[in-house]
All heavy atoms as TSV, in Angstrom:
chain	resi	resn	atom	element	x	y	z
A	1	MET	N	N	12.223	-2.881	-1.459
A	1	MET	CA	C	11.252	-2.488	-0.448
A	1	MET	C	C	11.672	-1.182	0.209
A	1	MET	O	O	10.813	-0.405	0.609
A	1	MET	CB	C	11.114	-3.608	0.578
A	1	MET	CG	C	10.045	-3.349	1.595
A	1	MET	SD	S	8.377	-3.250	0.976
A	1	MET	CE	C	7.913	-4.935	1.084
A	2	SER	N	N	12.967	-0.948	0.320
A	2	SER	CA	C	13.417	0.278	0.981
A	2	SER	C	C	13.005	1.526	0.205
A	2	SER	O	O	12.686	2.553	0.806
A	2	SER	CB	C	14.932	0.251	1.196
A	2	SER	OG	O	15.611	0.157	-0.042
A	3	GLU	N	N	12.988	1.434	-1.131
A	3	GLU	CA	C	12.555	2.583	-1.935
A	3	GLU	C	C	11.082	2.884	-1.673
A	3	GLU	O	O	10.694	4.043	-1.503
A	3	GLU	CB	C	12.781	2.318	-3.420
A	3	GLU	CG	C	12.358	3.486	-4.293
A	3	GLU	CD	C	12.512	3.220	-5.775
A	3	GLU	OE1	O	12.724	2.054	-6.174
A	3	GLU	OE2	O	12.408	4.195	-6.540
A	4	LEU	N	N	10.268	1.845	-1.627
A	4	LEU	CA	C	8.847	2.031	-1.355
A	4	LEU	C	C	8.640	2.638	0.024
A	4	LEU	O	O	7.878	3.597	0.180
A	4	LEU	CB	C	8.096	0.704	-1.460
A	4	LEU	CG	C	6.611	0.750	-1.111
A	4	LEU	CD1	C	5.863	1.706	-2.034
A	4	LEU	CD2	C	6.011	-0.643	-1.161
A	5	LYS	N	N	9.326	2.119	1.016
A	5	LYS	CA	C	9.188	2.640	2.377
A	5	LYS	C	C	9.566	4.114	2.432
A	5	LYS	O	O	8.871	4.924	3.052
A	5	LYS	CB	C	10.045	1.834	3.350
A	5	LYS	CG	C	9.855	2.269	4.780
A	5	LYS	CD	C	10.624	1.390	5.743
A	5	LYS	CE	C	10.382	1.893	7.167
A	5	LYS	NZ	N	11.135	1.136	8.140
A	6	GLU	N	N	10.636	4.470	1.765
A	6	GLU	CA	C	11.070	5.876	1.753
A	6	GLU	C	C	10.024	6.765	1.090
A	6	GLU	O	O	9.707	7.847	1.594
A	6	GLU	CB	C	12.407	6.005	1.029
A	6	GLU	CG	C	12.973	7.409	1.086
A	6	GLU	CD	C	14.353	7.490	0.461
A	6	GLU	OE1	O	15.107	6.512	0.530
A	6	GLU	OE2	O	14.664	8.561	-0.095
A	7	LEU	N	N	9.478	6.318	-0.031
A	7	LEU	CA	C	8.431	7.098	-0.703
A	7	LEU	C	C	7.205	7.252	0.186
A	7	LEU	O	O	6.612	8.334	0.256
A	7	LEU	CB	C	8.040	6.441	-2.031
A	7	LEU	CG	C	9.041	6.544	-3.168
A	7	LEU	CD1	C	8.595	5.693	-4.354
A	7	LEU	CD2	C	9.223	7.995	-3.597
A	8	LEU	N	N	6.814	6.176	0.850
A	8	LEU	CA	C	5.656	6.241	1.743
A	8	LEU	C	C	5.900	7.205	2.903
A	8	LEU	O	O	5.012	7.955	3.293
A	8	LEU	CB	C	5.328	4.846	2.282
A	8	LEU	CG	C	4.789	3.839	1.275
A	8	LEU	CD1	C	4.794	2.434	1.858
A	8	LEU	CD2	C	3.405	4.232	0.796
A	9	GLU	N	N	7.091	7.188	3.455
A	9	GLU	CA	C	7.423	8.072	4.573
A	9	GLU	C	C	7.439	9.537	4.173
A	9	GLU	O	O	7.227	10.410	5.017
A	9	GLU	CB	C	8.781	7.684	5.163
A	9	GLU	CG	C	8.760	6.363	5.889
A	9	GLU	CD	C	10.128	5.868	6.314
A	9	GLU	OE1	O	11.151	6.321	5.764
A	9	GLU	OE2	O	10.165	4.994	7.196
A	10	HIS	N	N	7.653	9.804	2.890
A	10	HIS	CA	C	7.711	11.196	2.424
A	10	HIS	C	C	6.371	11.718	1.902
A	10	HIS	O	O	6.290	12.854	1.446
A	10	HIS	CB	C	8.809	11.355	1.381
A	10	HIS	CG	C	10.172	11.337	1.984
A	10	HIS	ND1	N	10.922	10.196	2.112
A	10	HIS	CD2	C	10.901	12.324	2.549
A	10	HIS	CE1	C	12.054	10.474	2.710
A	10	HIS	NE2	N	12.071	11.762	2.999
A	11	ILE	N	N	5.345	10.917	1.969
A	11	ILE	CA	C	4.008	11.409	1.625
A	11	ILE	C	C	3.614	12.430	2.688
A	11	ILE	O	O	3.863	12.231	3.884
A	11	ILE	CB	C	3.004	10.239	1.552
A	11	ILE	CG1	C	3.325	9.397	0.312
A	11	ILE	CG2	C	1.566	10.742	1.529
A	11	ILE	CD1	C	2.476	8.154	0.161
A	12	ASP	N	N	3.021	13.516	2.249
A	12	ASP	CA	C	2.746	14.671	3.107
A	12	ASP	C	C	2.093	14.323	4.450
A	12	ASP	O	O	2.497	14.819	5.489
A	12	ASP	CB	C	1.878	15.672	2.338
A	12	ASP	CG	C	1.675	16.960	3.101
A	12	ASP	OD1	O	2.669	17.476	3.645
A	12	ASP	OD2	O	0.535	17.446	3.149
A	13	ASP	N	N	1.092	13.464	4.433
A	13	ASP	CA	C	0.382	13.140	5.679
A	13	ASP	C	C	0.677	11.716	6.167
A	13	ASP	O	O	-0.142	11.083	6.820
A	13	ASP	CB	C	-1.120	13.357	5.517
A	13	ASP	CG	C	-1.746	12.434	4.477
A	13	ASP	OD1	O	-0.996	11.839	3.665
A	13	ASP	OD2	O	-2.974	12.307	4.463
A	14	SER	N	N	1.862	11.235	5.860
A	14	SER	CA	C	2.268	9.881	6.231
A	14	SER	C	C	2.334	9.700	7.746
A	14	SER	O	O	2.563	10.648	8.497
A	14	SER	CB	C	3.645	9.589	5.633
A	14	SER	OG	O	4.056	8.285	5.934
A	15	TYR	N	N	2.126	8.448	8.175
A	15	TYR	CA	C	2.244	8.103	9.592
A	15	TYR	C	C	2.694	6.643	9.674
A	15	TYR	O	O	2.549	5.878	8.716
A	15	TYR	CB	C	0.929	8.344	10.347
A	15	TYR	CG	C	-0.283	7.700	9.731
A	15	TYR	CD1	C	-0.757	6.477	10.200
A	15	TYR	CD2	C	-0.962	8.304	8.666
A	15	TYR	CE1	C	-1.872	5.880	9.638
A	15	TYR	CE2	C	-2.075	7.706	8.091
A	15	TYR	CZ	C	-2.528	6.497	8.584
A	15	TYR	OH	O	-3.617	5.902	8.018
A	16	LYS	N	N	3.262	6.265	10.808
A	16	LYS	CA	C	3.923	4.972	10.955
A	16	LYS	C	C	3.015	3.788	10.616
A	16	LYS	O	O	3.432	2.886	9.884
A	16	LYS	CB	C	4.483	4.822	12.362
A	16	LYS	CG	C	5.263	3.518	12.549
A	16	LYS	CD	C	5.767	3.360	13.953
A	16	LYS	CE	C	6.556	2.097	14.189
A	16	LYS	NZ	N	6.264	0.934	13.414
A	17	ASP	N	N	1.818	3.741	11.155
A	17	ASP	CA	C	0.927	2.610	10.899
A	17	ASP	C	C	0.568	2.496	9.409
A	17	ASP	O	O	0.417	1.391	8.888
A	17	ASP	CB	C	-0.340	2.692	11.736
A	17	ASP	CG	C	-0.088	2.413	13.215
A	17	ASP	OD1	O	0.964	1.806	13.541
A	17	ASP	OD2	O	-0.925	2.805	14.045
A	18	PHE	N	N	0.433	3.615	8.743
A	18	PHE	CA	C	0.169	3.628	7.306
A	18	PHE	C	C	1.337	2.985	6.556
A	18	PHE	O	O	1.143	2.083	5.736
A	18	PHE	CB	C	-0.072	5.070	6.831
A	18	PHE	CG	C	0.135	5.286	5.366
A	18	PHE	CD1	C	-0.778	4.796	4.448
A	18	PHE	CD2	C	1.239	5.985	4.908
A	18	PHE	CE1	C	-0.581	4.998	3.086
A	18	PHE	CE2	C	1.437	6.194	3.550
A	18	PHE	CZ	C	0.529	5.699	2.638
A	19	VAL	N	N	2.544	3.437	6.847
A	19	VAL	CA	C	3.740	2.906	6.185
A	19	VAL	C	C	3.861	1.407	6.453
A	19	VAL	O	O	4.089	0.613	5.528
A	19	VAL	CB	C	5.007	3.657	6.640
A	19	VAL	CG1	C	6.267	3.002	6.083
A	19	VAL	CG2	C	4.941	5.126	6.236
A	20	ASP	N	N	3.686	1.000	7.699
A	20	ASP	CA	C	3.785	-0.417	8.062
A	20	ASP	C	C	2.756	-1.265	7.322
A	20	ASP	O	O	3.072	-2.345	6.815
A	20	ASP	CB	C	3.628	-0.603	9.567
A	20	ASP	CG	C	4.789	-0.067	10.368
A	20	ASP	OD1	O	5.860	0.230	9.775
A	20	ASP	OD2	O	4.639	0.062	11.603
A	21	ALA	N	N	1.526	-0.791	7.259
A	21	ALA	CA	C	0.452	-1.560	6.613
A	21	ALA	C	C	0.691	-1.697	5.111
A	21	ALA	O	O	0.534	-2.791	4.549
A	21	ALA	CB	C	-0.897	-0.896	6.870
A	22	ILE	N	N	1.082	-0.630	4.462
A	22	ILE	CA	C	1.314	-0.682	3.018
A	22	ILE	C	C	2.536	-1.548	2.709
A	22	ILE	O	O	2.522	-2.346	1.759
A	22	ILE	CB	C	1.454	0.736	2.420
A	22	ILE	CG1	C	0.173	1.549	2.661
A	22	ILE	CG2	C	1.789	0.669	0.936
A	22	ILE	CD1	C	-1.095	0.965	2.067
A	23	CYS	N	N	3.565	-1.446	3.512
A	23	CYS	CA	C	4.753	-2.297	3.322
A	23	CYS	C	C	4.398	-3.767	3.543
A	23	CYS	O	O	4.877	-4.640	2.815
A	23	CYS	CB	C	5.883	-1.864	4.248
A	23	CYS	SG	S	6.698	-0.341	3.723
A	24	HIS	N	N	3.563	-4.038	4.522
A	24	HIS	CA	C	3.139	-5.414	4.782
A	24	HIS	C	C	2.391	-5.976	3.566
A	24	HIS	O	O	2.628	-7.111	3.145
A	24	HIS	CB	C	2.257	-5.470	6.030
A	24	HIS	CG	C	1.770	-6.838	6.346
A	24	HIS	ND1	N	2.576	-7.799	6.888
A	24	HIS	CD2	C	0.554	-7.413	6.174
A	24	HIS	CE1	C	1.875	-8.924	7.040
A	24	HIS	NE2	N	0.643	-8.699	6.619
A	25	TYR	N	N	1.499	-5.182	3.002
A	25	TYR	CA	C	0.775	-5.595	1.797
A	25	TYR	C	C	1.762	-5.832	0.648
A	25	TYR	O	O	1.695	-6.853	-0.038
A	25	TYR	CB	C	-0.253	-4.518	1.409
A	25	TYR	CG	C	-0.823	-4.698	0.027
A	25	TYR	CD1	C	-1.836	-5.616	-0.209
A	25	TYR	CD2	C	-0.341	-3.950	-1.045
A	25	TYR	CE1	C	-2.360	-5.797	-1.486
A	25	TYR	CE2	C	-0.857	-4.124	-2.316
A	25	TYR	CZ	C	-1.853	-5.041	-2.534
A	25	TYR	OH	O	-2.359	-5.221	-3.804
A	26	ALA	N	N	2.697	-4.922	0.453
A	26	ALA	CA	C	3.609	-4.977	-0.694
A	26	ALA	C	C	4.624	-6.107	-0.599
A	26	ALA	O	O	5.047	-6.640	-1.633
A	26	ALA	CB	C	4.331	-3.647	-0.836
A	27	GLN	N	N	5.009	-6.498	0.603
A	27	GLN	CA	C	6.054	-7.516	0.744
A	27	GLN	C	C	5.607	-8.905	0.297
A	27	GLN	O	O	6.422	-9.788	0.085
A	27	GLN	CB	C	6.568	-7.571	2.170
A	27	GLN	CG	C	5.649	-8.245	3.156
A	27	GLN	CD	C	6.191	-8.209	4.572
A	27	GLN	OE1	O	7.203	-7.580	4.846
A	27	GLN	NE2	N	5.502	-8.878	5.474
A	28	LYS	N	N	4.321	-9.094	0.114
A	28	LYS	CA	C	3.782	-10.402	-0.283
A	28	LYS	C	C	4.086	-10.749	-1.736
A	28	LYS	O	O	4.029	-11.909	-2.112
A	28	LYS	CB	C	2.268	-10.446	-0.073
A	28	LYS	CG	C	1.826	-10.143	1.330
A	28	LYS	CD	C	1.714	-11.385	2.135
A	28	LYS	CE	C	1.248	-11.041	3.531
A	28	LYS	NZ	N	0.552	-12.105	4.168
A	29	SER	N	N	4.395	-9.732	-2.559
A	29	SER	CA	C	4.583	-9.985	-3.983
A	29	SER	C	C	5.395	-8.862	-4.633
A	29	SER	O	O	5.086	-7.685	-4.416
A	29	SER	CB	C	3.216	-10.081	-4.646
A	29	SER	OG	O	3.293	-9.911	-6.023
A	30	PRO	N	N	6.391	-9.211	-5.445
A	30	PRO	CA	C	7.145	-8.172	-6.159
A	30	PRO	C	C	6.252	-7.314	-7.060
A	30	PRO	O	O	6.493	-6.120	-7.217
A	30	PRO	CB	C	8.152	-8.965	-6.992
A	30	PRO	CG	C	8.302	-10.267	-6.281
A	30	PRO	CD	C	6.951	-10.550	-5.677
A	31	SER	N	N	5.210	-7.910	-7.622
A	31	SER	CA	C	4.326	-7.120	-8.488
A	31	SER	C	C	3.577	-6.059	-7.691
A	31	SER	O	O	3.315	-4.962	-8.191
A	31	SER	CB	C	3.347	-8.014	-9.247
A	31	SER	OG	O	2.463	-8.659	-8.371
A	32	ARG	N	N	3.235	-6.373	-6.437
A	32	ARG	CA	C	2.582	-5.370	-5.587
A	32	ARG	C	C	3.519	-4.184	-5.357
A	32	ARG	O	O	3.096	-3.031	-5.397
A	32	ARG	CB	C	2.185	-5.971	-4.245
A	32	ARG	CG	C	1.042	-6.952	-4.316
A	32	ARG	CD	C	0.724	-7.510	-2.952
A	32	ARG	NE	N	-0.400	-8.439	-2.976
A	32	ARG	CZ	C	-0.923	-9.002	-1.907
A	32	ARG	NH1	N	-0.425	-8.745	-0.711
A	32	ARG	NH2	N	-1.936	-9.824	-2.011
A	33	GLN	N	N	4.776	-4.470	-5.111
A	33	GLN	CA	C	5.758	-3.406	-4.898
A	33	GLN	C	C	5.895	-2.545	-6.142
A	33	GLN	O	O	5.886	-1.310	-6.062
A	33	GLN	CB	C	7.118	-4.000	-4.537
A	33	GLN	CG	C	7.151	-4.678	-3.190
A	33	GLN	CD	C	8.492	-5.330	-2.918
A	33	GLN	OE1	O	9.526	-4.760	-3.241
A	33	GLN	NE2	N	8.472	-6.508	-2.335
A	34	GLU	N	N	6.001	-3.184	-7.304
A	34	GLU	CA	C	6.164	-2.454	-8.562
A	34	GLU	C	C	4.970	-1.553	-8.842
A	34	GLU	O	O	5.123	-0.400	-9.249
A	34	GLU	CB	C	6.354	-3.441	-9.713
A	34	GLU	CG	C	7.654	-4.198	-9.639
A	34	GLU	CD	C	7.720	-5.366	-10.614
A	34	GLU	OE1	O	6.903	-5.406	-11.563
A	34	GLU	OE2	O	8.587	-6.231	-10.414
A	35	ILE	N	N	3.772	-2.076	-8.627
A	35	ILE	CA	C	2.558	-1.302	-8.888
A	35	ILE	C	C	2.484	-0.093	-7.953
A	35	ILE	O	O	2.152	1.020	-8.378
A	35	ILE	CB	C	1.304	-2.197	-8.738
A	35	ILE	CG1	C	1.246	-3.195	-9.878
A	35	ILE	CG2	C	0.029	-1.375	-8.664
A	35	ILE	CD1	C	0.222	-4.296	-9.696
A	36	LEU	N	N	2.810	-0.306	-6.682
A	36	LEU	CA	C	2.788	0.803	-5.723
A	36	LEU	C	C	3.847	1.847	-6.033
A	36	LEU	O	O	3.576	3.051	-5.968
A	36	LEU	CB	C	2.966	0.281	-4.302
A	36	LEU	CG	C	1.698	-0.239	-3.656
A	36	LEU	CD1	C	2.015	-1.102	-2.449
A	36	LEU	CD2	C	0.803	0.921	-3.258
A	37	LEU	N	N	5.048	1.405	-6.367
A	37	LEU	CA	C	6.105	2.351	-6.730
A	37	LEU	C	C	5.680	3.199	-7.922
A	37	LEU	O	O	5.835	4.426	-7.908
A	37	LEU	CB	C	7.406	1.612	-7.047
A	37	LEU	CG	C	8.183	1.072	-5.861
A	37	LEU	CD1	C	9.302	0.145	-6.325
A	37	LEU	CD2	C	8.753	2.209	-5.022
A	38	ALA	N	N	5.139	2.556	-8.936
A	38	ALA	CA	C	4.702	3.279	-10.129
A	38	ALA	C	C	3.592	4.272	-9.797
A	38	ALA	O	O	3.607	5.416	-10.278
A	38	ALA	CB	C	4.235	2.295	-11.198
A	39	TYR	N	N	2.641	3.865	-8.980
A	39	TYR	CA	C	1.524	4.738	-8.612
A	39	TYR	C	C	2.013	5.971	-7.853
A	39	TYR	O	O	1.625	7.099	-8.169
A	39	TYR	CB	C	0.515	3.959	-7.770
A	39	TYR	CG	C	-0.604	4.824	-7.235
A	39	TYR	CD1	C	-1.607	5.300	-8.076
A	39	TYR	CD2	C	-0.651	5.189	-5.901
A	39	TYR	CE1	C	-2.624	6.109	-7.595
A	39	TYR	CE2	C	-1.668	5.984	-5.408
A	39	TYR	CZ	C	-2.646	6.446	-6.261
A	39	TYR	OH	O	-3.647	7.261	-5.779
A	40	ILE	N	N	2.856	5.760	-6.862
A	40	ILE	CA	C	3.331	6.887	-6.052
A	40	ILE	C	C	4.215	7.820	-6.878
A	40	ILE	O	O	4.081	9.047	-6.783
A	40	ILE	CB	C	4.065	6.377	-4.793
A	40	ILE	CG1	C	3.080	5.623	-3.892
A	40	ILE	CG2	C	4.710	7.538	-4.028
A	40	ILE	CD1	C	3.735	4.851	-2.757
A	41	LYS	N	N	5.066	7.266	-7.708
A	41	LYS	CA	C	5.938	8.102	-8.552
A	41	LYS	C	C	5.132	8.904	-9.570
A	41	LYS	O	O	5.484	10.038	-9.890
A	41	LYS	CB	C	6.973	7.237	-9.256
A	41	LYS	CG	C	8.044	6.715	-8.324
A	41	LYS	CD	C	9.024	5.824	-9.060
A	41	LYS	CE	C	10.104	5.315	-8.147
A	41	LYS	NZ	N	11.068	4.437	-8.868
A	42	ALA	N	N	4.048	8.330	-10.060
A	42	ALA	CA	C	3.204	9.012	-11.049
A	42	ALA	C	C	2.297	10.065	-10.415
A	42	ALA	O	O	1.730	10.899	-11.119
A	42	ALA	CB	C	2.364	7.995	-11.811
A	43	ASN	N	N	2.158	10.018	-9.083
A	43	ASN	CA	C	1.280	10.931	-8.360
A	43	ASN	C	C	2.038	11.575	-7.196
A	43	ASN	O	O	1.832	11.202	-6.039
A	43	ASN	CB	C	0.059	10.168	-7.831
A	43	ASN	CG	C	-0.760	9.582	-8.948
A	43	ASN	OD1	O	-1.500	10.284	-9.610
A	43	ASN	ND2	N	-0.610	8.290	-9.184
A	44	PRO	N	N	2.916	12.522	-7.489
A	44	PRO	CA	C	3.789	13.079	-6.448
A	44	PRO	C	C	3.075	13.830	-5.324
A	44	PRO	O	O	3.643	14.006	-4.254
A	44	PRO	CB	C	4.726	14.013	-7.216
A	44	PRO	CG	C	4.042	14.286	-8.499
A	44	PRO	CD	C	3.171	13.100	-8.791
A	45	THR	N	N	1.829	14.213	-5.511
A	45	THR	CA	C	1.100	14.920	-4.460
A	45	THR	C	C	0.085	14.014	-3.766
A	45	THR	O	O	-0.821	14.491	-3.090
A	45	THR	CB	C	0.371	16.161	-5.029
A	45	THR	OG1	O	-0.549	15.736	-6.030
A	45	THR	CG2	C	1.356	17.160	-5.590
A	46	VAL	N	N	0.265	12.708	-3.929
A	46	VAL	CA	C	-0.651	11.733	-3.357
A	46	VAL	C	C	-0.699	11.857	-1.831
A	46	VAL	O	O	0.285	12.227	-1.194
A	46	VAL	CB	C	-0.241	10.302	-3.804
A	46	VAL	CG1	C	1.031	9.856	-3.133
A	46	VAL	CG2	C	-1.336	9.316	-3.582
A	47	LYS	N	N	-1.838	11.558	-1.263
A	47	LYS	CA	C	-2.025	11.541	0.199
A	47	LYS	C	C	-2.125	10.083	0.650
A	47	LYS	O	O	-2.358	9.188	-0.147
A	47	LYS	CB	C	-3.309	12.288	0.593
A	47	LYS	CG	C	-3.323	13.735	0.196
A	47	LYS	CD	C	-2.361	14.522	1.024
A	47	LYS	CE	C	-2.494	16.003	0.706
A	47	LYS	NZ	N	-1.433	16.776	1.292
A	48	SER	N	N	-1.984	9.866	1.935
A	48	SER	CA	C	-2.043	8.497	2.453
A	48	SER	C	C	-3.388	7.841	2.124
A	48	SER	O	O	-3.435	6.658	1.778
A	48	SER	CB	C	-1.777	8.472	3.958
A	48	SER	OG	O	-2.744	9.219	4.658
A	49	SER	N	N	-4.465	8.574	2.205
A	49	SER	CA	C	-5.783	8.008	1.904
A	49	SER	C	C	-5.894	7.584	0.442
A	49	SER	O	O	-6.587	6.611	0.129
A	49	SER	CB	C	-6.897	8.994	2.257
A	49	SER	OG	O	-6.765	10.177	1.502
A	50	ASP	N	N	-5.209	8.295	-0.454
A	50	ASP	CA	C	-5.200	7.909	-1.868
A	50	ASP	C	C	-4.507	6.565	-2.052
A	50	ASP	O	O	-4.957	5.723	-2.832
A	50	ASP	CB	C	-4.492	8.964	-2.717
A	50	ASP	CG	C	-5.154	10.325	-2.652
A	50	ASP	OD1	O	-6.402	10.385	-2.636
A	50	ASP	OD2	O	-4.420	11.327	-2.610
A	51	VAL	N	N	-3.410	6.361	-1.342
A	51	VAL	CA	C	-2.668	5.106	-1.433
A	51	VAL	C	C	-3.506	3.969	-0.852
A	51	VAL	O	O	-3.588	2.887	-1.442
A	51	VAL	CB	C	-1.300	5.206	-0.726
A	51	VAL	CG1	C	-0.576	3.866	-0.744
A	51	VAL	CG2	C	-0.436	6.289	-1.367
A	52	VAL	N	N	-4.152	4.210	0.272
A	52	VAL	CA	C	-5.009	3.186	0.873
A	52	VAL	C	C	-6.139	2.828	-0.082
A	52	VAL	O	O	-6.449	1.643	-0.278
A	52	VAL	CB	C	-5.559	3.654	2.241
A	52	VAL	CG1	C	-6.636	2.717	2.753
A	52	VAL	CG2	C	-4.431	3.790	3.246
A	53	ARG	N	N	-6.745	3.800	-0.703
A	53	ARG	CA	C	-7.816	3.537	-1.674
A	53	ARG	C	C	-7.272	2.735	-2.851
A	53	ARG	O	O	-7.891	1.768	-3.302
A	53	ARG	CB	C	-8.437	4.835	-2.175
A	53	ARG	CG	C	-9.595	4.603	-3.152
A	53	ARG	CD	C	-10.265	5.884	-3.636
A	53	ARG	NE	N	-10.750	6.675	-2.523
A	53	ARG	CZ	C	-10.268	7.887	-2.187
A	53	ARG	NH1	N	-9.277	8.408	-2.867
A	53	ARG	NH2	N	-10.772	8.552	-1.177
A	54	PHE	N	N	-6.102	3.126	-3.351
A	54	PHE	CA	C	-5.488	2.425	-4.477
A	54	PHE	C	C	-5.246	0.955	-4.134
A	54	PHE	O	O	-5.585	0.060	-4.903
A	54	PHE	CB	C	-4.174	3.110	-4.862
A	54	PHE	CG	C	-3.429	2.423	-5.962
A	54	PHE	CD1	C	-3.823	2.579	-7.285
A	54	PHE	CD2	C	-2.339	1.612	-5.685
A	54	PHE	CE1	C	-3.141	1.932	-8.311
A	54	PHE	CE2	C	-1.649	0.967	-6.695
A	54	PHE	CZ	C	-2.052	1.129	-8.014
A	55	VAL	N	N	-4.683	0.698	-2.971
A	55	VAL	CA	C	-4.409	-0.675	-2.538
A	55	VAL	C	C	-5.723	-1.440	-2.359
A	55	VAL	O	O	-5.840	-2.594	-2.776
A	55	VAL	CB	C	-3.572	-0.688	-1.239
A	55	VAL	CG1	C	-3.526	-2.066	-0.606
A	55	VAL	CG2	C	-2.160	-0.192	-1.520
A	56	SER	N	N	-6.701	-0.811	-1.761
A	56	SER	CA	C	-7.998	-1.461	-1.532
A	56	SER	C	C	-8.700	-1.838	-2.825
A	56	SER	O	O	-9.494	-2.782	-2.849
A	56	SER	CB	C	-8.920	-0.541	-0.732
A	56	SER	OG	O	-8.365	-0.263	0.513
A	57	ASP	N	N	-8.418	-1.115	-3.895
A	57	ASP	CA	C	-9.031	-1.386	-5.192
A	57	ASP	C	C	-8.301	-2.464	-5.992
A	57	ASP	O	O	-8.778	-2.864	-7.064
A	57	ASP	CB	C	-9.101	-0.110	-6.030
A	57	ASP	CG	C	-10.131	0.877	-5.513
A	57	ASP	OD1	O	-11.026	0.461	-4.745
A	57	ASP	OD2	O	-10.049	2.064	-5.890
A	58	GLN	N	N	-7.168	-2.943	-5.508
A	58	GLN	CA	C	-6.407	-3.957	-6.232
A	58	GLN	C	C	-7.140	-5.298	-6.173
A	58	GLN	O	O	-7.691	-5.666	-5.136
A	58	GLN	CB	C	-5.001	-4.101	-5.661
A	58	GLN	CG	C	-4.160	-2.856	-5.817
A	58	GLN	CD	C	-4.096	-2.379	-7.253
A	58	GLN	OE1	O	-3.663	-3.086	-8.143
A	58	GLN	NE2	N	-4.554	-1.152	-7.470
A	59	PRO	N	N	-7.129	-6.042	-7.283
A	59	PRO	CA	C	-7.844	-7.320	-7.331
A	59	PRO	C	C	-7.367	-8.336	-6.286
A	59	PRO	O	O	-8.146	-9.175	-5.845
A	59	PRO	CB	C	-7.573	-7.850	-8.737
A	59	PRO	CG	C	-6.979	-6.737	-9.499
A	59	PRO	CD	C	-6.495	-5.713	-8.533
A	60	ASP	N	N	-6.114	-8.239	-5.885
A	60	ASP	CA	C	-5.574	-9.202	-4.925
A	60	ASP	C	C	-5.665	-8.728	-3.478
A	60	ASP	O	O	-5.186	-9.397	-2.570
A	60	ASP	CB	C	-4.125	-9.549	-5.257
A	60	ASP	CG	C	-3.182	-8.374	-5.088
A	60	ASP	OD1	O	-3.645	-7.239	-4.833
A	60	ASP	OD2	O	-1.970	-8.583	-5.204
A	61	PHE	N	N	-6.300	-7.603	-3.240
A	61	PHE	CA	C	-6.344	-7.031	-1.891
A	61	PHE	C	C	-6.949	-7.994	-0.871
A	61	PHE	O	O	-6.459	-8.133	0.239
A	61	PHE	CB	C	-7.119	-5.715	-1.899
A	61	PHE	CG	C	-7.254	-5.093	-0.536
A	61	PHE	CD1	C	-6.147	-4.560	0.112
A	61	PHE	CD2	C	-8.476	-5.055	0.106
A	61	PHE	CE1	C	-6.267	-3.991	1.372
A	61	PHE	CE2	C	-8.602	-4.492	1.367
A	61	PHE	CZ	C	-7.494	-3.960	1.994
A	62	TYR	N	N	-8.005	-8.680	-1.245
A	62	TYR	CA	C	-8.707	-9.544	-0.293
A	62	TYR	C	C	-8.112	-10.944	-0.182
A	62	TYR	O	O	-8.589	-11.750	0.602
A	62	TYR	CB	C	-10.193	-9.616	-0.643
A	62	TYR	CG	C	-10.879	-8.291	-0.412
A	62	TYR	CD1	C	-11.159	-7.434	-1.459
A	62	TYR	CD2	C	-11.199	-7.881	0.879
A	62	TYR	CE1	C	-11.767	-6.208	-1.237
A	62	TYR	CE2	C	-11.803	-6.654	1.111
A	62	TYR	CZ	C	-12.081	-5.821	0.043
A	62	TYR	OH	O	-12.664	-4.611	0.269
A	63	GLU	N	N	-7.057	-11.222	-0.945
A	63	GLU	CA	C	-6.406	-12.529	-0.849
A	63	GLU	C	C	-5.852	-12.790	0.550
A	63	GLU	O	O	-5.765	-13.932	0.984
A	63	GLU	CB	C	-5.270	-12.638	-1.864
A	63	GLU	CG	C	-5.749	-12.806	-3.281
A	63	GLU	CD	C	-4.603	-12.881	-4.260
A	63	GLU	OE1	O	-3.434	-12.955	-3.850
A	63	GLU	OE2	O	-4.888	-12.875	-5.479
A	64	ASP	N	N	-5.464	-11.745	1.235
A	64	ASP	CA	C	-4.850	-11.883	2.565
A	64	ASP	C	C	-5.858	-11.739	3.704
A	64	ASP	O	O	-5.481	-11.836	4.869
A	64	ASP	CB	C	-3.758	-10.823	2.751
A	64	ASP	CG	C	-2.674	-10.939	1.702
A	64	ASP	OD1	O	-2.423	-12.064	1.238
A	64	ASP	OD2	O	-2.072	-9.908	1.357
A	65	ALA	N	N	-7.097	-11.504	3.373
A	65	ALA	CA	C	-8.108	-11.267	4.406
A	65	ALA	C	C	-8.449	-12.551	5.157
A	65	ALA	O	O	-8.488	-13.635	4.578
A	65	ALA	CB	C	-9.368	-10.683	3.787
A	66	ALA	N	N	-8.701	-12.395	6.425
A	66	ALA	CA	C	-9.159	-13.521	7.244
A	66	ALA	C	C	-10.663	-13.361	7.413
A	66	ALA	O	O	-11.123	-12.478	8.113
A	66	ALA	CB	C	-8.456	-13.500	8.594
A	67	PHE	N	N	-11.404	-14.214	6.759
A	67	PHE	CA	C	-12.860	-14.126	6.831
A	67	PHE	C	C	-13.366	-14.959	7.997
A	67	PHE	O	O	-12.890	-16.048	8.271
A	67	PHE	CB	C	-13.488	-14.603	5.523
A	67	PHE	CG	C	-13.183	-13.702	4.369
A	67	PHE	CD1	C	-12.213	-14.040	3.454
A	67	PHE	CD2	C	-13.845	-12.500	4.233
A	67	PHE	CE1	C	-11.914	-13.197	2.384
A	67	PHE	CE2	C	-13.559	-11.642	3.178
A	67	PHE	CZ	C	-12.575	-11.998	2.259
A	68	MET	N	N	-14.358	-14.412	8.668
A	68	MET	CA	C	-14.946	-15.087	9.806
A	68	MET	C	C	-16.147	-15.910	9.323
A	68	MET	O	O	-17.003	-15.408	8.591
A	68	MET	CB	C	-15.408	-14.042	10.819
A	68	MET	CG	C	-15.662	-14.582	12.187
A	68	MET	SD	S	-15.899	-13.240	13.353
A	68	MET	CE	C	-17.616	-12.881	13.111
A	69	LYS	N	N	-16.203	-17.150	9.715
A	69	LYS	CA	C	-17.328	-18.007	9.342
A	69	LYS	C	C	-18.482	-17.744	10.312
A	69	LYS	O	O	-18.325	-17.791	11.520
A	69	LYS	CB	C	-16.932	-19.468	9.407
A	69	LYS	CG	C	-18.010	-20.402	8.916
A	69	LYS	CD	C	-17.546	-21.827	8.917
A	69	LYS	CE	C	-18.657	-22.712	8.422
A	69	LYS	NZ	N	-18.251	-24.119	8.417
A	70	VAL	N	N	-19.630	-17.439	9.735
A	70	VAL	CA	C	-20.824	-17.174	10.543
A	70	VAL	C	C	-21.704	-18.421	10.492
A	70	VAL	O	O	-21.956	-18.997	9.453
A	70	VAL	CB	C	-21.594	-15.958	9.975
A	70	VAL	CG1	C	-22.836	-15.711	10.788
A	70	VAL	CG2	C	-20.694	-14.748	9.942
A	71	CYS	N	N	-22.179	-18.828	11.663
A	71	CYS	CA	C	-23.020	-20.052	11.758
A	71	CYS	C	C	-24.333	-19.856	11.055
A	71	CYS	O	O	-24.949	-18.900	11.023
A	71	CYS	CB	C	-23.275	-20.414	13.211
A	71	CYS	SG	S	-21.755	-20.825	14.069
């Protein structure tokens, strides 16, 4: 996880809440960490919005969502 955090912190437009949110998503599964590490390493000029989009497009992204029941 420390490698991922370091990579996230070195993204050009990185900010604390971005790093925290992506790390929170990644800590749920080793495969999430591996996929994110590979994506960031393969895209050295990636921006924070690119990473957020990438994570949002993952099939397991909504597994952690809290859905509100509407009457």
